[in-house]
C-alpha positions in Angstrom: -33.8 67.6 -45.0 -37.3 66.7 -46.2 -35.9 65.0 -49.4 -33.7 62.6 -47.5 -34.7 58.9 -48.0 -36.6 57.7 -45.0 -37.7 54.1 -44.4 -41.1 54.0 -42.8 -42.7 51.0 -41.1 -46.5 51.0 -41.2 -48.3 48.8 -38.7 -51.9 47.6 -38.5 -52.1 45.9 -35.1 -54.2 42.9 -34.3 -53.9 40.0 -31.8 -54.4 37.4 -34.5 -52.9 39.1 -37.5 -50.7 42.2 -37.5 -50.0 43.7 -40.9 -46.8 45.5 -41.6 -45.4 47.4 -44.6 -42.2 49.2 -45.3 -41.9 52.1 -47.8 -39.2 54.6 -48.6 -40.2 58.2 -48.7 -37.9 60.4 -50.7 -39.3 63.9 -51.2 -42.7 63.4 -52.8 -41.8 59.9 -54.1 -42.8 56.7 -52.4 -41.2 53.3 -53.0 -42.4 49.9 -51.8 -39.8 47.8 -49.9 -41.7 44.9 -48.3 -44.9 43.9 -46.6 -46.3 41.0 -44.7 -48.3 39.7 -41.7 -47.2 38.4 -38.4 -49.6 36.0 -36.8 -48.9 34.4 -33.4 -50.2 30.9 -32.9 -53.7 31.0 -31.5 -52.8 28.2 -29.1 -50.4 30.4 -27.1 -51.6 32.2 -23.9 -52.3 35.9 -24.3 -49.0 36.9 -22.7 -47.0 34.7 -25.1 -48.9 36.0 -28.1 -48.1 39.5 -27.1 -44.4 38.7 -26.6 -44.4 37.0 -30.0 -45.8 40.1 -31.6 -43.2 42.3 -29.9 -40.3 40.1 -31.1 -41.5 39.6 -34.7 -42.3 43.3 -35.3 -38.8 44.0 -33.7 -37.3 41.7 -36.3 -39.1 43.5 -39.1 -37.7 46.8 -37.8 -34.2 45.4 -37.8 -34.4 43.4 -41.0 -35.5 46.4 -43.1 -33.5 49.1 -41.3 -36.5 51.3 -40.6 -36.1 54.9 -39.6 -39.6 55.7 -38.4 -42.8 53.9 -37.6 -46.5 54.6 -37.7 -49.4 52.7 -36.3 -53.1 52.8 -36.6 -55.0 53.9 -33.5 -57.5 51.6 -31.8 -61.1 52.0 -32.7 -63.5 51.2 -29.9 -65.4 48.0 -30.6 -68.8 47.1 -29.4 -67.2 44.3 -27.3 -65.1 45.8 -24.5 -63.1 42.6 -24.1 -62.1 42.6 -27.8 -61.2 46.2 -27.6 -59.0 45.6 -24.6 -57.3 42.7 -26.3 -56.7 44.8 -29.4 -55.2 47.5 -27.1 -52.8 44.9 -25.6 -51.7 43.8 -29.1 -51.3 47.5 -30.2 -49.1 48.2 -27.2 -46.9 45.2 -28.0 -46.6 46.2 -31.6 -46.0 49.8 -30.7 -43.2 48.9 -28.3 -41.2 47.0 -30.9 -40.2 50.0 -33.0 -39.9 52.2 -29.8 -37.5 49.6 -28.4 -35.5 49.9 -31.6 -35.2 53.6 -31.1 -37.7 54.7 -33.7 -40.3 57.4 -33.3 -43.8 56.0 -33.5 -46.6 58.2 -35.0 -50.3 57.3 -34.5 -53.1 57.9 -36.9 -56.8 57.4 -36.7 -58.5 54.9 -39.1 -60.5 57.7 -40.7 -57.4 59.9 -41.3 -55.6 57.0 -42.9 -58.6 56.3 -45.2 -58.8 60.0 -46.1 -55.1 60.3 -46.8 -55.0 57.3 -49.0 -58.4 57.1 -50.6 -59.7 60.6 -50.2 -62.7 59.5 -48.1 -62.7 58.9 -44.4 -65.1 56.0 -44.6 -63.5 54.0 -47.4 -63.7 50.2 -47.2 -60.8 47.7 -47.2 -61.2 47.0 -51.0 -60.8 50.7 -51.7 -57.7 50.9 -49.5 -56.1 47.9 -51.2 -56.9 49.4 -54.6 -55.3 52.7 -53.8 -52.3 51.0 -52.2 -51.8 49.0 -55.4 -52.0 52.3 -57.4 -49.6 54.2 -55.2 -47.2 51.3 -54.8 -47.4 49.2 -57.9 -44.3 47.2 -57.1 -46.1 45.7 -54.1 -48.3 43.6 -56.4 -51.4 42.0 -54.9 -51.5 42.9 -51.2 -53.9 41.2 -48.7 -56.1 43.4 -46.4 -53.9 43.4 -43.2 -50.7 44.3 -45.1 -52.6 46.8 -47.4 -53.8 48.5 -44.3 -50.3 48.7 -42.9 -48.9 50.1 -46.1 -51.8 52.7 -46.0 -50.5 53.7 -42.5 -47.0 54.1 -43.9 -48.3 56.1 -46.9 -50.2 58.4 -44.5 -47.2 58.9 -42.4 -45.0 59.7 -45.4 -47.6 62.4 -46.5 -48.1 63.9 -43.1 -44.5 63.8 -41.9 -43.6 66.1 -44.8 -46.1 68.7 -43.5 -44.8 68.3 -39.9 -41.2 68.8 -41.1 -42.1 71.8 -43.1 -44.0 73.4 -40.3 -41.0 72.8 -38.0 -38.8 74.5 -40.5 -41.2 77.4 -41.2 -43.4 77.9 -38.1 -46.5 80.1 -38.7 -46.4 83.2 -36.6 -49.8 84.6 -35.7 -50.4 88.3 -35.3 -50.2 89.5 -31.7 
């Protein structure tokens, strides 16, 4: 069951730019499929930008026949208004795969950095470097898409552990 090929959509939500990346996880192997950025026009009202994100991410789910999705959790910004807007964008982006029937896992930024780079406080250049190393077929990847591919890589790594734990639950002594 854990060796079956699974298409994973990684999402790095943002109101101005939402990065996405699709990988195939098959056993311990990862294969790059596609990546990109969806960016709603800045001139649209907030509600239309959110709808735009929902629709475009939904198209990515359908176009690449994704099986599962993963998204980066929101970090709390100094500016409450910005944090709230990011939360709105994250909700729209998260609803797209859910509406397509996909499970959606959530990972903290530090966990993603630790899973991909090995350090929980890695910067964007370190993430992009490791994404390029782990998925050489992806070529040069800009920051938003690299972050999304890092989310997909994290999910591929952690979903294996979750599946194995479900198959072999650890029983504690009574």
